[in-house]
C-alpha positions in Angstrom: 131.8 82.3 67.7 132.1 78.2 67.3 134.7 76.5 68.7 135.6 73.0 69.5 136.6 72.5 73.2 138.3 69.4 72.7 139.8 69.7 69.2 142.2 66.7 69.6 139.3 64.3 68.8 139.1 65.7 65.5 142.1 63.7 64.9 139.7 60.8 64.8 138.4 62.1 61.0 141.2 60.6 59.4 139.7 57.5 59.9 137.0 58.1 57.4 139.1 58.2 54.2 140.5 54.9 55.3 136.9 53.4 55.5 136.3 54.7 52.4 139.2 52.8 50.6 138.6 49.7 52.9 135.0 49.8 51.2 136.3 50.9 47.5 138.5 48.0 47.5 135.5 45.2 48.9 133.6 46.9 46.1 136.3 46.1 43.4 136.8 42.7 44.9 133.1 42.0 44.5 133.0 43.4 41.1 135.8 40.9 39.8 133.7 38.1 41.3 130.7 39.0 39.5 132.4 38.9 36.3 133.8 35.4 36.9 130.3 34.0 37.6 128.9 34.8 34.2 127.1 37.4 31.9 126.4 41.1 33.6 122.7 41.0 32.0 121.8 37.5 33.0 123.0 37.9 36.4 120.8 41.0 36.7 117.9 38.9 35.9 118.8 36.4 38.2 118.7 38.5 41.0 116.4 41.4 40.2 116.1 42.0 44.3 119.7 43.3 44.7 120.8 46.9 44.5 124.3 48.0 45.2 123.2 51.5 45.2 121.1 51.0 48.5 124.0 49.5 49.6 126.0 52.5 49.1 123.6 54.8 50.4 123.4 53.0 53.6 127.4 53.1 53.7 127.4 56.7 53.2 124.6 57.4 56.0 126.9 55.6 58.4 130.2 57.4 57.5 128.0 60.7 57.7 126.6 59.2 61.5 130.3 58.4 62.4 131.5 61.5 61.3 129.2 63.7 63.2 129.9 61.6 66.5 133.5 62.5 66.1 132.4 66.0 66.0 130.4 65.6 69.3 133.5 64.0 71.0 135.3 67.2 70.1 132.4 69.2 72.3 131.1 71.9 69.6 130.4 75.1 71.4 128.9 78.4 70.0 129.8 82.0 72.1 126.4 83.0 73.2 127.4 86.5 74.4 130.0 88.8 73.3 131.6 91.8 75.2 134.2 94.3 74.4 136.4 94.5 77.4 138.6 97.8 78.3 142.1 96.5 79.3 145.2 98.4 80.1 148.2 97.5 78.5 150.9 98.2 75.9 151.7 97.3 72.0 155.1 95.6 71.4 156.1 94.5 68.2 159.2 92.1 68.4 161.5 92.6 65.5 163.9 89.3 65.4 167.0 89.2 63.3 167.3 85.8 61.6 170.0 86.2 59.4 172.6 83.4 59.6 175.2 85.5 61.5 172.6 84.7 64.6 173.3 80.9 64.2 176.7 81.5 66.0 177.1 79.9 69.5 179.0 82.4 71.4 176.1 82.8 73.4 174.4 79.4 74.6 172.5 77.6 72.8 173.2 80.2 69.9 172.1 83.8 69.5 168.5 83.0 67.7 167.7 80.6 70.3 168.5 82.4 73.1 166.8 85.1 71.6 163.5 83.3 71.5 163.9 82.1 74.8 164.2 86.0 76.2 161.0 86.8 73.9 159.1 83.7 75.4 159.8 85.0 79.0 158.8 88.3 78.1 155.5 87.2 76.8 154.9 85.3 79.8 155.3 88.6 81.9 152.7 90.1 79.6 149.0 90.7 81.1 147.1 93.0 79.0 149.6 93.6 76.4 149.4 93.1 72.6 152.1 91.3 71.0 153.4 91.1 67.2 156.4 89.3 65.7 158.7 91.0 62.7 161.4 88.7 61.2 164.1 90.1 59.2 167.2 89.6 57.4 167.9 91.2 53.8 164.3 91.8 54.1 161.5 91.7 56.6 157.8 90.9 56.9 155.1 90.3 59.5 155.2 86.9 61.3 152.6 87.3 63.6 150.0 90.4 63.6 149.6 92.2 66.8 147.7 90.0 69.1 146.7 89.5 72.7 147.0 85.6 71.8 150.2 84.9 73.9 149.8 81.0 73.2 149.6 81.6 69.2 153.0 84.2 69.7 154.7 81.6 71.2 153.8 78.8 68.7 154.9 81.0 65.8 157.7 82.1 67.9 159.4 78.7 68.0 158.9 77.9 64.3 161.3 81.1 63.8 164.1 80.1 61.7 166.7 81.5 59.1 165.2 79.7 56.0 162.1 81.9 56.3 164.1 84.7 54.7 166.4 83.8 51.7 167.7 87.5 51.2 170.7 87.8 53.6 172.1 90.6 55.3 170.7 92.9 58.3 168.3 95.7 56.9 167.2 97.1 60.0 165.7 99.9 58.4 163.3 97.9 56.7 162.5 96.1 59.9 162.0 99.0 62.0 159.4 100.6 59.3 157.5 97.2 58.6 157.2 97.2 62.5 155.8 100.6 62.4 153.4 99.9 60.1 152.4 97.1 62.4 150.6 98.6 65.4 146.8 99.4 65.7 145.7 103.3 65.2 144.5 103.5 68.8 145.7 106.4 70.6 147.1 107.1 73.9 149.0 103.8 74.3 152.4 102.6 75.2 154.3 101.0 71.7 157.6 99.5 71.7 159.7 98.0 69.1 162.3 95.4 70.7 164.8 94.8 68.0 166.9 91.7 68.5 170.3 91.8 66.5 174.0 91.1 66.1 174.2 94.2 63.8 176.1 92.2 60.9 176.2 93.5 57.6 174.2 96.6 58.5 172.3 98.1 55.2 172.3 101.7 56.6 169.3 103.9 56.9 168.2 102.3 60.3 169.2 105.5 62.1 167.1 107.8 60.5 164.1 104.6 60.6 164.8 104.9 64.7 164.3 108.4 64.9 161.1 108.1 62.8 159.6 105.7 65.1 160.7 108.0 68.1 158.8 111.0 66.5 155.6 109.0 66.4 155.6 108.0 70.1 157.7 104.4 69.5 160.4 103.5 71.8 163.0 101.3 70.2 164.7 99.1 72.5 167.8 97.3 71.1 168.6 93.9 72.0 172.4 93.3 70.9 173.1 89.5 70.9 176.4 87.9 71.1 180.2 88.6 71.6 182.2 91.6 70.5 185.3 89.2 69.8 183.7 87.3 67.1 182.2 83.5 66.5 181.8 81.1 63.6 178.7 80.2 62.1 177.5 76.9 62.0 176.5 75.4 58.7 174.7 72.4 60.3 176.4 69.5 59.0 179.4 69.5 61.5 181.5 72.6 60.1 181.5 76.4 59.8 180.8 79.0 57.0 183.9 79.7 54.7 184.1 82.8 52.6 185.5 82.6 48.9 189.0 82.2 49.8 188.1 79.3 52.0 188.5 81.1 55.1 186.4 80.5 58.3 184.0 83.5 58.6 183.9 85.3 61.9 180.8 87.2 63.1 180.9 89.8 65.8 178.2 91.9 67.4 178.2 95.5 66.4 177.6 97.1 69.6 178.5 100.5 68.8 175.6 100.5 66.0 173.1 99.2 68.4 173.8 101.9 70.8 173.0 104.4 68.4 170.0 103.1 66.9 168.7 102.7 70.7 169.6 106.3 71.5 168.1 107.7 68.3 164.6 105.3 69.1 164.7 107.1 72.5 165.1 103.6 73.8 167.2 101.6 75.7 170.3 99.3 74.9 170.5 96.0 76.3 173.5 93.5 75.7 172.5 89.9 75.8 175.1 87.1 76.6 174.7 84.0 78.9 173.6 85.8 81.8 169.8 86.6 82.8 170.6 90.2 83.3 169.2 91.2 80.1 165.8 89.6 80.9 165.8 91.7 83.5 166.6 94.8 82.3 164.0 94.7 79.5 161.1 93.6 81.7 162.0 97.0 84.0 162.5 99.2 80.4 159.1 97.6 79.4 157.4 98.0 82.6 157.8 101.8 82.4 155.9 102.2 79.3 152.6 104.3 79.5 150.0 102.0 79.3 146.4 102.8 77.9 143.4 101.0 77.1 143.1 98.6 74.6 139.6 97.1 73.2 139.2 93.2 73.4 136.4 91.3 71.8 135.7 88.7 74.2 133.3 85.7 73.6 131.9 84.1 76.7 128.9 82.0 78.1 130.1 79.1 75.3 126.6 76.8 75.3 127.3 73.2 74.1 126.3 72.3 70.9 126.2 68.6 71.0 122.6 67.9 71.3 121.9 69.2 67.5 124.7 66.7 66.4 123.2 63.9 68.5 119.7 64.4 66.6 121.1 64.1 63.3 123.0 61.1 64.2 119.7 59.5 65.4 118.1 60.3 62.0 120.8 58.9 59.9 120.8 55.7 61.8 117.0 55.4 61.7 117.3 56.2 58.0 120.0 53.7 57.3 118.1 51.1 59.2 115.2 51.4 57.5 116.8 50.8 53.9 116.8 47.3 53.1 120.1 45.9 51.2 117.7 44.5 48.8 114.7 46.1 47.0 111.7 46.1 49.0 109.3 43.4 47.8 106.2 45.2 48.9 106.9 48.4 46.9 108.0 45.4 43.5 104.1 44.2 44.0 103.0 47.9 43.7 104.8 48.7 41.1 103.7 45.4 39.0 100.2 46.6 40.0 100.4 49.8 38.7 101.5 48.2 35.4 98.3 46.2 35.2 
């Protein structure tokens, strides 16, 4: 496996196109200057040793050398040993409701942001477990395939917003089925779907999907976010979502439906409010799941590869130094001698 240990230095590669633009601007300016001096063919006869191609070749060689130096700063490395590690853990798919009703602020800072914070804290408690992310509203899709890369999971989690899905609603059945198909085929390992929703605009069929998951040995945990009294949905411009009659739309947690789904999925219903109780209940419930061995491919003993880049830089600089801006007089005499 090839990697850069300090990839932040790769941003310096953005300097390369700027240098190309500067060089192009200088070439055009020089071309206009030569046009002012006189006829193109006459100028060539007056300056037979001038070689614009040589100048361009030298510039390209210097750019290539600079590029390799930047790559050296990023510390290129190659994994010299591959090992398959056996780790005890579970597989967990987070199915997160991103419908507009999740923007309600009866849970601080909002239902959606509270859910993301809860998932992030859950990931911090994971060790050898795998996690995947599914987002849903009126439709559902995999945001992050199941992985043990917790850094990527957090990164994808932060980018989740209602704008990812245009179809509004809460199709929990679709979310559960997409989640079920996202697990690996390994046997004897604990599997869980953590579905986080407010249960608004329920499309139907979710209870059957939860039972189907339970038959496959997948525990379905339902986290109900929000309050049962209802709250308005912010529109982002200081106002709240209104219906066709101009009335403010109120969204409330469908707690009964959440409890039924958890029961059908042989899991647990947890109410998410402004306290930390939900986090503790979820961590305890996940810890009780059966763990099994998961295979993880691990690259270790990374060797530095900068030596090869350094050799190429030296070669390029030597070639650049050997190429003169003007045609080599010795070569010109040699050509004249051959003509005679």
